[in-house]
C-alpha positions in Angstrom: 6.8 0.1 27.2 5.2 2.8 25.3 2.3 3.9 23.0 4.0 5.7 20.5 4.3 3.7 17.3 7.6 5.3 16.3 9.6 3.0 19.0 8.4 -0.2 17.2 11.4 0.6 14.9 13.3 -0.7 17.7 11.9 -3.7 17.9 14.1 -7.2 17.4 14.1 -10.6 17.9 16.0 -9.9 21.7 13.8 -6.8 22.0 9.9 -6.1 22.0 7.4 -3.5 22.9 4.6 -3.7 25.4 1.8 -1.2 24.7 0.0 -0.7 27.7 -2.5 1.7 25.3 -3.9 -1.1 23.6 -4.1 -3.9 26.6 -0.6 -4.6 27.0 -0.4 -5.7 23.6 3.3 -7.3 23.0 4.6 -6.5 19.3 7.2 -8.6 18.1 8.9 -8.7 14.8 6.1 -10.7 13.4 3.3 -8.9 14.9 5.0 -5.3 14.0 5.4 -6.5 10.6 1.4 -7.6 10.3 0.1 -3.8 12.2 2.4 -2.2 10.1 2.2 -4.3 6.6 6.0 -3.7 6.0 8.7 -6.3 5.8 10.9 -5.7 9.2 10.3 -3.3 12.5 13.1 -1.1 10.8 11.3 -0.5 7.9 9.1 1.8 10.3 11.7 4.6 10.4 10.6 4.5 6.5 7.0 4.6 6.8 7.2 7.3 9.7 9.2 9.6 8.1 7.4 9.6 4.6 4.3 11.4 5.6 4.6 15.0 6.8 5.0 14.7 10.1 4.5 18.1 11.8 4.9 17.6 15.2 8.0 16.0 14.8 8.9 19.1 12.7 10.2 16.9 9.7 8.5 17.7 6.7 8.2 14.6 4.8 7.8 13.1 1.5 4.9 15.2 -0.6 2.1 13.3 -1.5 3.7 10.2 0.3 1.3 8.9 3.2 1.6 6.1 5.9 -0.1 3.6 2.8 2.4 4.8 0.1 5.4 4.2 2.2 4.4 0.8 2.8 3.8 0.3 -1.2 7.1 1.8 -2.0 8.6 -1.0 0.5 6.9 -3.9 -0.9 7.8 -3.2 -4.5 10.9 -1.7 -4.2 14.6 -3.2 -2.8 16.2 -0.7 -0.9 20.1 -1.4 -0.1 
């Protein structure tokens, strides 16, 4: 249970996320994919780290925001 969207990267077929701040919305892998537009919940790691996040003290990739990260994931095959 969390309202932190970074926790969505932990969602699997066996682990779901309950967000109490969003009217107790339950996120399964399909809902995470629809929410972020990414291929899998694990892609959330890449998406959340691409933009600069000063509160997490992570510099990110210059010029790439969350939308750009999703675009990269949908057009580039990651090894």
